[in-house]
N, CA, C and O of each residue as an XYZ file, in Angstrom:
924
protein
N       0.770     -1.016     -0.337
C       0.014      0.036      0.208
C       0.729      1.237     -0.265
O       1.910      1.264      0.083
N       0.431      1.966     -0.776
C       1.186      3.523     -1.122
C       0.988      4.531     -0.023
O      -0.027      5.227     -0.048
N       2.014      4.690      1.093
C       1.985      5.848      1.974
C       1.877      7.154      1.515
O       2.413      7.553      0.481
N       1.222      7.805      2.231
C       0.711      9.443      1.956
C       2.080     10.372      2.469
O       2.425     10.590      3.630
N       2.604     10.746      1.447
C       3.628     11.597      2.214
C       2.997     13.170      2.166
O       2.830     13.706      1.070
N       2.695     13.795      3.282
C       2.206     15.437      3.369
C       3.020     16.040      3.648
O       3.457     15.890      4.789
N       3.697     17.115      2.681
C       4.399     18.184      3.178
C       3.379     19.762      3.045
O       2.638     20.098      2.121
N       3.669     20.432      4.228
C       3.532     21.595      3.863
C       3.904     22.717      3.609
O       3.679     23.246      4.698
N       4.387     23.641      2.869
C       5.286     24.389      2.243
C       4.751     25.639      2.804
O       3.553     25.854      2.988
N       5.586     26.342      3.028
C       5.386     27.903      3.537
C       5.481     28.971      2.764
O       6.068     30.013      3.055
N       4.934     28.740      1.817
C       4.978     29.486      0.433
C       3.677     29.614      0.148
O       3.268     30.381     -0.724
N       2.764     28.711      1.018
C       1.258     28.882      0.868
C       0.810     30.073      1.895
O      -0.386     30.364      1.904
N       1.657     30.743      2.715
C       1.852     31.524      3.775
C       1.930     32.682      3.107
O       1.417     33.527      3.841
N       2.251     33.121      2.228
C       2.986     34.059      1.399
C       1.803     35.168      1.450
O       2.065     36.118      2.189
N       0.977     35.198      1.018
C      -0.065     35.857      0.586
C      -0.600     36.883      1.738
O      -0.651     38.101      1.566
N      -1.019     36.168      3.024
C      -1.430     36.551      4.054
C      -0.099     36.955      5.034
O      -0.199     37.860      5.862
N       0.986     36.287      4.873
C       1.687     36.762      5.662
C       2.561     37.637      5.430
O       3.383     37.916      6.303
N       2.571     38.423      3.873
C       2.931     39.799      3.718
C       2.343     40.875      4.101
O       3.105     41.726      4.559
N       1.119     41.162      4.070
C       0.229     41.689      4.605
C       0.188     41.614      5.649
O      -0.162     42.713      6.078
N       0.416     40.608      6.802
C       0.027     41.351      8.339
C       1.525     40.905      8.956
O       1.706     40.521     10.111
N       2.386     41.020      8.092
C       3.736     41.604      8.769
C       3.828     42.755      8.801
O       4.024     43.472      9.782
N       3.641     43.144      7.299
C       3.649     44.580      6.685
C       2.626     45.849      7.737
O       2.884     46.975      8.162
N       1.371     44.903      7.832
C       0.413     46.087      8.790
C       1.008     45.922     10.086
O       1.197     47.018     10.613
N       1.351     45.006     10.751
C       1.685     44.820     11.920
C       3.148     45.945     12.186
O       3.289     46.541     13.254
N       3.879     46.045     11.327
C       5.173     46.381     11.662
C       5.062     48.033     11.538
O       5.590     48.792     12.350
N       4.160     48.537     10.199
C       3.866     50.028     10.128
C       3.236     50.419     11.105
O       3.390     51.569     11.515
N       2.409     49.574     11.679
C       1.642     50.352     12.642
C       2.225     50.590     14.044
O       2.017     51.647     14.638
N       2.915     49.649     14.534
C       3.775     49.868     15.778
C       4.666     51.356     15.271
O       4.517     52.390     15.921
N       5.609     51.305     14.015
C       6.382     52.312     13.854
C       5.666     53.393     13.536
O       6.211     54.442     13.880
N       4.461     53.525     12.910
C       3.548     55.203     12.770
C       3.284     55.762     13.781
O       3.581     56.917     14.084
N       2.433     54.634     14.677
C       1.484     55.101     15.555
C       2.754     55.294     16.893
O       2.736     56.385     17.463
N       3.759     54.308     17.337
C       4.569     55.094     18.328
C       5.744     56.262     18.194
O       6.405     56.825     19.067
N       5.737     56.412     16.602
C       6.604     57.754     16.194
C       6.062     58.841     16.453
O       6.599     59.863     16.879
N       4.191     58.516     16.024
C       3.315     59.597     16.074
C       3.226     60.087     17.603
O       3.349     61.260     17.956
N       3.005     59.059     18.395
C       3.004     59.813     20.080
C       4.094     60.457     20.003
O       3.985     61.649     19.714
N       5.475     59.899     20.229
C       6.682     60.024     20.465
C       7.206     61.545     20.209
O       8.007     62.193     20.883
N       6.312     62.016     18.698
C       6.653     63.168     18.175
C       5.918     64.683     18.939
O       6.324     65.809     19.223
N       4.310     63.735     19.076
C       3.350     64.591     19.707
C       4.233     64.977     21.038
O       4.574     66.120     21.346
N       4.556     63.650     21.830
C       4.657     64.008     23.352
C       5.751     64.982     23.502
O       5.606     65.928     24.276
N       7.299     64.763     22.537
C       8.241     65.389     22.968
C       8.046     67.425     22.575
O       8.590     68.505     22.806
N       7.240     67.001     22.084
C       6.890     68.941     21.448
C       6.555     69.386     22.977
O       6.690     70.581     23.239
N       6.048     68.339     24.186
C       6.077     69.112     25.572
C       4.513     68.952     25.604
O       3.994     69.639     26.484
N       3.549     68.124     24.767
C       2.088     68.365     24.926
C       1.939     67.521     25.839
O       2.852     66.715     26.014
N       0.655     67.459     26.745
C      -0.147     66.914     27.586
C      -0.209     65.176     27.262
O      -0.477     64.890     26.095
N       0.001     64.134     28.132
C       0.132     62.922     27.861
C      -1.245     62.587     27.103
O      -1.212     61.849     26.118
N      -2.481     63.141     27.572
C      -4.094     63.457     26.920
C      -3.768     63.736     25.114
O      -4.338     63.097     24.229
N      -2.880     64.673     24.908
C      -2.963     65.015     23.659
C      -1.778     64.082     23.098
O      -1.735     64.109     21.868
N      -1.037     63.458     23.558
C      -0.414     62.288     22.619
C      -1.805     60.644     22.485
O      -2.297     60.240     21.431
N      -1.958     60.317     23.291
C      -3.247     59.549     23.309
C      -4.278     60.002     22.073
O      -4.759     59.246     21.229
N      -4.442     61.139     22.170
C      -5.714     61.177     21.020
C      -5.153     61.064     19.505
O      -5.858     60.569     18.626
N      -3.643     61.624     19.204
C      -2.852     61.516     18.551
C      -2.691     59.898     17.952
O      -2.804     59.526     16.784
N      -2.453     59.257     18.911
C      -2.671     57.966     18.660
C      -3.326     57.310     18.180
O      -3.144     56.495     17.275
N      -4.615     57.733     19.021
C      -5.736     57.029     18.688
C      -6.361     57.162     16.798
O      -6.879     56.355     16.026
N      -5.939     58.659     16.692
C      -6.221     59.264     15.404
C      -5.353     58.298     14.522
O      -5.898     57.611     13.658
N      -4.134     58.255     14.721
C      -3.291     57.664     14.027
C      -3.792     56.268     13.733
O      -3.821     55.916     12.554
N      -4.238     55.334     14.797
C      -4.492     54.052     14.707
C      -5.445     53.918     13.689
O      -5.164     53.121     12.795
N      -6.479     54.501     13.626
C      -7.685     54.421     13.035
C      -7.744     55.073     11.176
O      -8.440     54.649     10.253
N      -6.745     56.192     11.180
C      -5.981     56.212      9.951
C      -5.197     55.697      9.178
O      -5.032     55.695      7.958
N      -4.721     55.249     10.051
C      -3.675     53.864      9.580
C      -3.847     52.685      8.934
O      -3.195     52.100      8.069
N      -5.354     52.330      9.815
C      -5.593     50.890      9.532
C      -6.867     50.978      8.396
O      -7.404     49.955      7.972
N      -7.316     52.497      7.917
C      -7.979     52.292      6.927
C      -6.865     52.444      5.741
O      -6.795     51.530      4.920
N      -5.936     53.640      5.616
C      -5.035     53.730      4.596
C      -4.421     52.310      4.561
O      -4.225     51.949      3.401
N      -4.236     51.841      5.043
C      -3.601     50.369      4.886
C      -4.511     49.523      4.102
O      -4.045     48.802      3.219
N      -5.554     49.544      4.307
C      -6.935     48.486      3.575
C      -6.983     49.039      2.257
O      -7.070     48.333      1.252
N      -6.920     50.468      2.236
C      -7.189     50.766      1.103
C      -5.813     50.868     -0.017
O      -5.892     51.036     -1.233
N      -4.843     50.746      0.624
C      -3.989     51.062     -0.308
C      -3.510     49.603     -0.279
O      -2.832     49.504     -1.302
N      -3.504     48.506      0.307
C      -3.310     46.672      0.124
C      -4.553     46.494     -0.891
O      -4.079     45.858     -1.833
N      -5.630     46.696     -1.096
C      -6.859     46.377     -2.160
C      -6.452     46.895     -3.322
O      -6.398     46.214     -4.345
N      -6.062     48.401     -3.263
C      -5.607     48.899     -4.645
C      -4.771     48.456     -5.625
O      -4.910     48.280     -6.836
N      -3.354     48.229     -4.409
C      -2.564     47.687     -5.470
C      -2.321     45.963     -5.314
O      -1.288     45.539     -5.832
N      -3.145     45.050     -4.688
C      -3.265     44.016     -4.962
C      -4.190     43.735     -5.987
O      -4.031     42.902     -6.879
N      -5.146     44.456     -5.821
C      -6.267     44.763     -7.001
C      -5.569     44.760     -8.528
O      -5.795     44.076     -9.527
N      -4.727     45.714     -8.281
C      -3.930     45.930     -9.886
C      -3.019     44.676    -10.220
O      -2.372     44.606    -11.265
N      -3.023     43.973     -9.523
C      -1.822     42.595     -9.677
C      -2.771     41.753    -10.120
O      -2.650     40.975    -11.066
N      -4.215     41.988     -9.075
C      -5.366     40.725     -9.871
C      -5.304     41.040    -11.363
O      -4.963     40.134    -12.123
N      -5.617     42.303    -11.873
C      -6.387     42.956    -12.878
C      -5.108     42.229    -14.020
O      -5.293     41.795    -15.157
N      -4.000     42.288    -13.341
C      -2.980     41.994    -14.261
C      -2.893     40.410    -14.880
O      -2.771     40.004    -16.035
N      -3.023     39.645    -13.463
C      -2.964     38.120    -13.467
C      -4.265     37.933    -14.651
O      -3.884     37.359    -15.671
N      -5.455     38.265    -14.642
C      -6.747     38.336    -14.784
C      -6.738     38.065    -16.340
O      -7.224     37.175    -17.038
N      -5.793     39.483    -16.664
C      -5.993     39.902    -18.247
C      -4.645     38.725    -18.947
O      -4.857     38.495    -20.138
N      -3.835     38.267    -18.586
C      -2.989     37.477    -18.691
C      -3.619     36.441    -18.841
O      -3.433     35.995    -19.973
N      -4.447     35.685    -18.091
C      -5.243     34.474    -17.951
C      -6.080     34.439    -19.138
O      -6.505     33.369    -19.573
N      -6.328     35.513    -19.663
C      -7.831     35.765    -20.729
C      -7.017     35.526    -21.907
O      -7.247     34.968    -22.980
N      -6.209     35.985    -21.512
C      -5.115     36.232    -23.268
C      -4.806     35.019    -23.364
O      -4.385     34.718    -24.481
N      -4.861     34.022    -22.463
C      -3.861     32.353    -22.343
C      -4.826     31.858    -22.739
O      -4.554     31.282    -23.793
N      -6.446     31.688    -22.327
C      -7.194     31.669    -22.954
C      -7.622     31.472    -24.324
O      -7.912     30.567    -25.107
N      -7.543     32.526    -24.265
C      -7.988     33.003    -25.889
C      -6.940     32.031    -26.965
O      -7.343     31.427    -27.958
N      -5.508     32.073    -26.464
C      -4.333     31.709    -27.266
C      -4.643     29.934    -27.546
O      -4.555     29.333    -28.616
N      -5.142     29.218    -25.766
C      -5.509     27.987    -26.203
C      -6.802     27.409    -26.896
O      -7.139     26.226    -26.936
N      -7.324     28.280    -27.326
C      -8.762     28.390    -28.189
C      -8.219     28.069    -29.143
O      -8.315     26.912    -29.551
N      -7.447     29.058    -29.816
C      -7.639     29.558    -31.120
C      -6.163     28.454    -31.723
O      -6.152     27.772    -32.748
N      -5.204     28.580    -30.839
C      -3.696     28.095    -31.137
C      -3.074     26.873    -30.164
O      -2.037     26.976    -29.509
N      -3.902     25.753    -30.217
C      -3.937     24.596    -29.412
C      -2.398     23.939    -29.681
O      -1.696     23.783    -28.682
N      -1.894     23.578    -30.906
C      -1.149     23.016    -31.075
C       0.448     23.961    -30.707
O       1.534     23.487    -30.374
N       0.084     25.330    -30.908
C       1.143     25.948    -30.593
C       1.678     26.112    -29.148
O       2.810     26.144    -28.666
N       0.204     26.221    -28.556
C       0.495     26.159    -27.092
C       1.065     24.701    -26.747
O       2.137     24.796    -26.151
N       0.781     23.800    -26.888
C       0.987     22.691    -26.794
C       3.336     22.315    -26.893
O       4.190     21.665    -26.291
N       3.215     23.360    -28.164
C       4.811     23.273    -28.410
C       5.401     23.807    -26.974
O       6.337     23.412    -26.279
N       4.334     25.009    -26.809
C       4.998     25.925    -26.074
C       5.456     25.411    -24.592
O       6.537     25.441    -24.004
N       4.229     24.953    -24.268
C       4.549     24.028    -23.259
C       5.631     23.267    -23.008
O       6.523     23.383    -22.168
N       5.392     22.326    -24.005
C       6.750     21.771    -24.101
C       8.253     22.053    -23.695
O       8.975     21.700    -22.762
N       8.380     22.758    -24.688
C       9.496     23.509    -24.502
C      10.088     24.367    -23.252
O      11.141     24.999    -23.161
N       8.915     24.139    -22.220
C       9.425     25.072    -21.295
C       9.960     24.067    -20.116
O      10.690     24.406    -19.184
N       9.295     22.398    -20.427
C       9.696     21.653    -19.891
C      11.404     21.425    -20.218
O      12.275     21.390    -19.349
N      11.621     21.283    -21.697
C      12.649     20.955    -22.034
C      13.878     21.996    -21.823
O      14.973     21.530    -22.136
N      13.871     23.151    -21.407
C      14.423     24.435    -20.865
C      14.862     23.994    -19.506
O      15.976     24.141    -19.005
N      13.731     23.393    -18.959
C      14.299     22.826    -17.577
C      14.835     21.434    -17.297
O      14.981     20.899    -16.198
N      15.067     21.007    -18.361
C      15.801     19.667    -18.280
C      15.151     18.364    -18.679
O      15.506     17.235    -18.340
N      14.235     18.673    -19.380
C      13.670     17.329    -18.899
C      13.671     16.757    -20.986
O      13.575     17.581    -21.896
N      13.793     15.362    -21.175
C      14.318     14.913    -22.710
C      12.691     15.587    -23.189
O      11.625     15.786    -22.607
N      13.281     15.805    -24.722
C      12.088     16.096    -25.496
C      10.517     15.996    -25.627
O       9.453     16.615    -25.621
N      11.379     14.295    -25.798
C       9.893     13.636    -26.006
C       9.050     13.505    -24.651
O       7.924     14.001    -24.699
N       9.331     13.076    -23.791
C       8.931     13.354    -22.695
C       8.170     14.595    -22.153
O       7.048     14.563    -21.648
N       8.842     15.541    -22.307
C       8.656     16.827    -22.342
C       6.814     17.067    -22.815
O       5.784     17.505    -22.303
N       7.298     16.426    -24.170
C       6.075     16.450    -25.033
C       4.731     15.672    -24.397
O       3.574     16.087    -24.459
N       5.243     14.308    -23.706
C       4.260     13.631    -23.464
C       3.282     14.416    -22.296
O       2.053     14.461    -22.245
N       4.198     14.957    -21.471
C       3.964     15.712    -19.834
C       3.356     16.653    -20.566
O       2.478     17.015    -19.783
N       3.237     17.233    -21.437
C       3.027     18.666    -21.481
C       0.988     18.082    -22.748
O       0.008     18.797    -22.955
N       1.182     17.006    -23.085
C       0.082     16.530    -24.062
C      -0.966     16.188    -22.651
O      -2.166     16.463    -22.630
N      -0.229     15.553    -21.551
C      -1.354     15.179    -20.533
C      -1.563     16.212    -19.738
O      -2.630     16.066    -19.141
N      -0.980     17.258    -19.449
C      -1.456     18.220    -18.689
C      -2.398     18.861    -19.033
O      -3.271     19.119    -18.204
N      -2.503     19.317    -20.390
C      -3.664     19.978    -20.992
C      -4.551     19.164    -21.231
O      -5.632     19.516    -20.759
N      -4.570     18.111    -21.824
C      -5.787     17.404    -21.854
C      -6.551     17.231    -20.055
O      -7.607     16.622    -19.882
N      -5.954     17.732    -19.176
C      -6.535     17.564    -17.790
C      -7.074     19.000    -17.375
O      -8.122     19.205    -16.763
N      -6.021     20.118    -17.890
C      -6.404     21.523    -17.495
C      -5.259     22.067    -18.151
O      -4.164     22.066    -17.589
N      -5.451     22.594    -19.453
C      -4.370     23.347    -20.432
C      -4.681     24.816    -19.553
O      -3.748     25.604    -19.706
N      -5.507     25.214    -18.894
C      -5.208     27.195    -18.802
C      -4.580     26.648    -17.363
O      -3.418     27.053    -17.370
N      -4.837     25.853    -16.033
C      -4.268     25.390    -14.949
C      -2.661     25.377    -15.497
O      -1.963     26.351    -15.214
N      -2.112     24.315    -16.245
C      -0.664     24.150    -16.465
C      -0.396     25.341    -17.051
O       0.476     26.046    -16.543
N      -1.195     25.844    -18.389
C      -0.216     27.266    -18.800
C       0.023     28.416    -17.900
O       0.972     29.169    -18.115
N      -0.884     28.618    -16.780
C      -0.810     29.703    -16.020
C       0.406     29.388    -14.788
O       1.024     30.249    -14.162
N       0.503     28.273    -14.690
C       1.340     27.520    -13.342
C       2.976     27.513    -13.855
O       3.951     27.817    -13.168
N       2.963     27.154    -15.004
C       4.370     26.821    -16.032
C       4.710     28.150    -16.541
O       5.862     28.443    -16.221
N       4.257     28.846    -17.061
C       4.415     29.446    -18.151
C       4.204     31.260    -17.800
O       5.031     32.143    -18.030
N       3.019     31.389    -17.270
C       2.744     32.731    -16.292
C       3.187     32.715    -14.568
O       2.863     33.630    -13.810
N       3.752     31.849    -14.258
C       3.875     31.890    -12.894
C       2.657     31.703    -12.048
O       2.835     31.767    -10.832
N       1.793     31.544    -12.366
C       0.453     31.959    -11.674
C       0.177     30.804    -10.803
O       0.086     29.715    -11.370
N       0.034     30.846     -9.583
C      -0.543     29.364     -9.100
C      -1.990     29.693     -7.547
O      -2.599     30.688     -7.152
N      -1.959     28.520     -7.228
C      -3.392     29.024     -6.359
C      -2.166     29.482     -5.146
O      -2.525     30.612     -4.814
N      -1.407     29.272     -4.664
C      -0.667     29.721     -3.493
C       0.155     31.439     -3.517
O       0.702     31.986     -2.559
N      -0.005     31.993     -4.968
C       0.528     33.156     -5.255
C      -0.482     34.076     -5.697
O      -0.268     35.256     -5.974
N      -1.638     33.467     -5.754
C      -2.466     34.476     -7.110
C      -2.970     35.713     -5.485
O      -2.875     35.649     -4.259
N      -3.465     36.644     -6.460
C      -3.301     38.007     -6.036
C      -4.847     38.105     -5.066
O      -5.788     38.208     -5.852
N      -5.172     38.101     -4.044
C      -6.136     38.190     -3.257
C      -6.217     39.251     -2.538
O      -5.544     39.329     -1.509
N      -7.353     40.643     -3.074
C      -7.653     41.759     -2.889
C      -7.667     41.965     -1.489
O      -6.758     42.381     -0.771
N      -9.406     41.444     -1.048
C      -9.663     41.456      0.221
C      -8.805     40.644      0.934
O      -7.923     41.209      1.580
N      -8.853     39.789      0.950
C      -7.822     39.359      2.290
C      -6.605     40.217      2.443
O      -6.381     40.754      3.528
N      -5.696     40.397      1.276
C      -4.775     41.566      2.051
C      -5.134     42.786      2.587
O      -4.490     43.276      3.515
N      -6.201     43.388      2.044
C      -6.520     44.683      2.798
C      -7.459     44.214      4.186
O      -7.190     44.902      5.171
N      -8.276     43.391      4.362
C      -8.575     42.823      5.811
C      -7.570     42.402      6.973
O      -7.932     42.620      8.129
N      -6.326     41.812      6.739
C      -5.364     41.274      7.198
C      -4.566     42.643      7.413
O      -4.294     42.812      8.602
N      -4.177     43.537      6.672
C      -3.463     44.889      6.993
C      -3.963     45.316      8.074
O      -3.325     45.416      9.122
N      -5.953     45.807      7.834
C      -6.319     46.774      8.436
C      -6.260     46.062     10.167
O      -6.216     46.646     11.250
N      -6.283     44.455      9.803
C      -6.601     44.483     11.455
C      -5.443     44.337     11.947
O      -5.336     44.755     13.100
N      -4.263     43.761     11.350
C      -3.198     43.761     11.893
C      -2.454     44.874     12.273
O      -1.498     44.765     13.041
N      -2.871     46.113     11.721
C      -2.516     47.586     11.765
C      -3.103     47.596     13.282
O      -2.233     47.609     14.153
N      -4.495     47.592     13.736
C      -4.973     47.964     14.680
C      -4.166     47.457     15.720
O      -3.461     48.066     16.524
N      -4.380     46.229     15.581
C      -3.515     45.424     16.737
C      -1.986     45.678     16.973
O      -1.532     45.752     18.114
N      -1.325     45.788     16.017
C      -0.182     46.373     16.317
C       0.158     47.899     16.864
O       1.146     47.982     17.594
N      -0.643     49.226     16.549
C      -0.838     50.640     16.803
C      -1.937     50.485     18.259
O      -2.198     51.538     18.840
N      -2.536     49.202     18.792
C      -3.070     49.374     19.918
C      -1.431     49.200     21.012
O      -1.351     49.804     22.081
N      -0.627     48.572     20.648
C       0.738     48.392     21.745
C       1.100     49.618     22.349
O       1.350     49.721     23.550
N       1.140     50.763     21.347
C       1.740     51.700     21.755
C       0.822     52.452     22.655
O       1.234     53.222     23.523
N      -0.185     52.256     22.469
C      -1.386     53.531     22.819
C      -1.305     52.766     24.492
O      -1.202     53.585     25.405
N      -1.351     51.182     24.922
C      -1.433     50.774     26.057
C      -0.580     51.514     26.685
O      -0.910     52.238     27.623
N       0.949     51.388     26.114
C       1.948     52.331     26.814
C       1.519     53.589     27.501
O       1.457     53.752     28.720
N       1.157     54.681     26.324
C       0.669     55.583     26.974
C      -0.351     55.598     28.269
O      -0.318     56.297     29.282
N      -0.983     54.889     27.988
C      -2.187     54.548     29.380
C      -1.350     54.376     30.362
O      -1.237     55.246     31.225
N      -0.573     53.146     30.398
C       0.066     52.800     31.889
C       1.219     53.559     32.059
O       1.501     53.420     33.249
N       2.185     54.409     31.448
C       3.248     55.039     31.688
C       2.836     56.307     32.495
O       1.927     57.103     32.260
N       3.865     56.282     33.643
C       3.792     57.736     34.302
C       4.193     58.730     32.883
O       4.729     58.452     31.811
N       3.715     59.844     33.392
C       3.510     61.204     32.458
C       5.213     61.732     32.122
O       5.524     62.214     31.033
N       6.144     61.550     33.193
C       7.023     61.820     33.254
C       8.381     60.792     32.598
O       9.482     61.224     32.255
N       7.955     59.450     32.555
C       8.459     58.137     31.615
C       7.858     57.486     30.408
O       7.973     56.339     29.974
N       6.851     59.043     29.772
C       6.327     58.403     28.800
C       7.023     58.254     27.630
O       6.725     57.302     26.908
N       8.011     59.113     27.257
C       8.709     58.802     26.043
C       9.490     57.360     26.302
O       8.945     56.356     25.842
N      10.643     57.223     26.961
C      11.344     56.190     26.858
C      10.690     55.195     27.178
O      11.274     54.157     26.865
N       9.386     54.991     27.842
C       8.484     53.861     28.268
C       8.021     53.457     26.757
O       8.270     52.286     26.467
N       7.334     54.307     25.666
C       6.724     53.827     24.673
C       7.799     53.849     23.895
O       7.662     53.025     22.991
N       9.103     54.588     23.820
C      10.168     53.967     22.844
C      10.771     52.477     23.215
O      10.959     51.627     22.345
N      11.020     52.289     24.465
C      11.254     50.858     24.578
C      10.333     49.801     24.043
O      10.427     48.804     23.326
N       9.306     50.517     24.772
C       8.365     48.918     24.882
C       7.868     48.969     23.278
O       7.472     47.945     22.721
N       7.935     50.414     22.517
C       7.697     49.683     21.009
C       8.704     48.793     20.407
O       8.390     47.834     19.702
N       9.863     49.103     20.676
C      10.835     48.386     20.426
C      10.706     46.866     20.591
O      10.777     45.937     19.786
N      10.471     46.941     22.039
C      10.167     45.341     22.562
C       9.087     44.933     21.487
O       9.477     43.906     20.931
N       8.004     45.311     21.042
C       7.077     44.908     20.207
C       7.277     44.577     18.702
O       6.678     43.714     18.060
N       8.353     45.538     18.213
C       8.817     45.581     16.882
C       9.933     44.059     17.210
O      10.094     43.312     16.245
N      10.308     43.862     17.921
C      11.191     42.467     18.291
C      10.425     41.297     18.200
O      10.682     40.334     17.479
N       9.424     41.428     19.003
C       8.871     40.710     19.029
C       8.097     39.831     17.459
O       8.089     38.654     17.096
N       7.618     40.902     16.969
C       7.024     40.867     15.436
C       8.119     40.265     14.411
O       7.799     39.464     13.532
N       9.147     40.624     14.561
C      10.392     40.243     13.858
C      10.755     38.945     13.895
O      11.213     38.369     12.909
N      10.549     38.293     15.235
C      10.937     37.076     15.289
C       9.481     36.066     15.083
O       9.645     34.861     14.891
N       8.192     36.603     15.133
C       7.310     36.005     14.698
C       7.008     35.903     13.584
O       6.483     34.859     13.198
N       7.284     37.125     12.585
C       7.767     36.891     11.043
C       8.286     36.253     10.770
O       7.892     35.658      9.767
N       9.253     35.924     11.226
C      10.835     35.203     10.861
C      10.233     33.729     11.114
O      10.178     32.875     10.229
N       9.782     33.539     12.465
C       9.601     31.996     12.306
C       8.548     31.464     11.738
O       8.628     30.255     11.524
N       7.273     32.174     11.327
C       6.591     31.873     10.424
C       6.617     31.940      9.082
O       5.716     31.335      8.501
N       7.542     32.608      8.330
C       8.203     32.336      7.126
C       9.159     31.437      6.824
O       9.631     31.273      5.699
N       9.662     30.444      8.479
C      10.647     30.125      7.825
C      12.165     30.342      8.076
O      13.072     29.510      8.096
N      12.197     31.818      8.282
C      13.615     32.798      7.865
C      14.457     32.115      9.467
O      14.058     31.352     10.346
N      15.633     32.782      9.258
C      16.243     32.908     10.941
C      15.462     34.065     11.291
O      14.714     34.747     10.590
N      15.837     34.178     12.755
C      15.325     34.901     13.557
C      15.995     36.308     13.649
O      15.505     37.433     13.751
N      17.225     35.883     13.582
C      18.267     37.234     14.359
C      18.271     38.305     13.492
O      17.872     39.414     13.846
N      18.947     37.924     11.703
C      18.364     39.032     11.103
C      17.301     40.185     10.537
O      17.453     41.301     10.039
N      15.987     39.236     10.909
C      14.840     40.233     10.705
C      14.625     41.073     12.209
O      14.203     42.219     12.366
N      14.974     40.294     13.023
C      14.852     41.454     14.013
C      15.799     42.296     14.419
O      15.507     43.174     15.232
N      16.840     42.195     14.017
C      17.890     43.760     13.965
C      16.840     44.466     12.977
O      16.278     45.503     13.328
N      16.572     43.821     11.623
C      16.694     44.776     10.487
C      14.739     45.919     11.042
O      14.454     47.094     10.813
N      14.041     44.982     11.654
C      12.970     46.013     12.239
C      12.805     47.124     13.398
O      12.002     48.004     13.709
N      14.130     46.536     13.902
C      14.334     47.419     15.133
C      14.856     48.584     14.678
O      14.485     49.744     14.859
N      16.061     47.984     13.863
C      16.821     49.131     13.729
C      15.841     50.253     12.507
O      16.238     51.398     12.724
N      15.140     50.262     11.769
C      13.925     51.062     10.961
C      13.476     51.601     11.771
O      13.560     52.825     11.682
N      12.569     50.875     13.318
C      11.667     51.315     14.060
C      12.570     52.235     15.087
O      11.837     52.983     15.734
N      13.720     52.355     15.352
C      14.497     52.987     16.521
C      14.958     54.277     15.279
O      15.361     55.340     15.752
N      14.898     54.173     14.045
C      15.579     55.317     13.478
C      14.571     56.605     13.059
O      14.840     57.802     12.961
N      13.100     55.763     12.817
C      11.836     56.754     12.980
C      11.330     57.000     14.095
O      10.732     58.059     14.284
N      11.453     56.199     14.916
C      11.044     56.771     16.176
C      12.127     58.148     16.562
O      11.764     59.275     16.897
N      13.491     57.667     16.400
C      14.161     58.747     16.800
C      14.112     60.499     15.687
O      14.609     61.601     15.917
N      13.502     60.121     14.833
C      13.779     61.541     14.337
C      12.268     62.009     14.154
O      12.190     63.223     14.345
N      11.376     61.584     13.928
C      10.065     62.341     15.102
C      10.331     62.615     16.011
O       9.938     63.772     16.158
N      10.964     62.173     17.130
C      11.192     62.360     18.620
C      11.798     64.081     18.279
O      11.319     65.206     18.427
N      12.871     63.619     17.847
C      13.888     65.160     17.460
C      13.185     66.310     16.852
O      13.227     67.467     17.272
N      12.613     65.932     15.949
C      11.491     67.231     15.065
C      10.376     67.116     15.988
O       9.556     67.823     15.401
N       9.879     66.766     16.877
C       8.940     67.406     17.967
C       9.311     68.064     18.519
O       8.764     69.166     18.556
N      10.665     67.762     19.422
C      11.179     68.544     20.134
C      11.325     69.679     19.761
O      11.047     70.609     20.519
N      11.969     69.967     18.040
C      12.652     71.138     17.666
C      10.878     71.878     17.469
O      10.453     72.842     18.106
N      10.351     71.329     16.739
C       8.823     72.481     16.458
C       8.455     72.664     17.969
O       7.841     73.680     18.296
N       8.874     71.534     19.100
C       7.792     72.063     20.413
C       8.303     73.702     21.178
O       7.724     74.606     21.782
N       9.478     73.458     20.798
C      11.021     74.952     21.475
C      10.127     76.325     20.343
O       9.729     77.433     20.700
N      10.054     75.628     18.846
C       9.650     76.622     18.417
C       8.347     77.479     18.374
O       8.155     78.653     18.058
N       7.683     76.679     18.718
C       6.306     77.655     18.796
C       5.811     77.173     20.392
O       4.797     77.655     20.896
């Protein structure tokens, strides 16, 4: 009896993982930076909290809209290519068979075997074979605008809530260092989670996300302090 060998490939996560990591990372950096910029301008903690809440709502909507528009553009391009390929399969089946066979030959398959494989695949699902092997479009990587938009909005909201909680619990005198240190910790955890979910090493992604987060927060804190003194 033939045993079943089940494999779980990480590429299956690429659609939602990219949107999730982007949403959470952007939310922590942008919201924490906004809070630090307002707080460093010598504003009251309540003003920093209001700014953070406004940043959460605006950012979540912006992420959702941006992801939906950009991924929809990708989806439109994929659908146009699939429609064109479908028309070519209907009007030039022999040429499309030759093209598919040549793809396998270029990958190292012997010409006769490549043609047999192409013939069998086209009998079963011609469009699927060409979309996968000619266009590089598969079920794992196909654009999903709604999924990307909802994932980004949700993860942005969750990530932005982290620095807002710090504003609520930190003493007014320690607001800036507490938000900065806590946000960097959140970014480190996010970097490790993203790396683990994607099957990558932990150290490099964690350092990368912490570096850019620290840079963004330092710049906005400095700008806020300068503007606060000026006005």
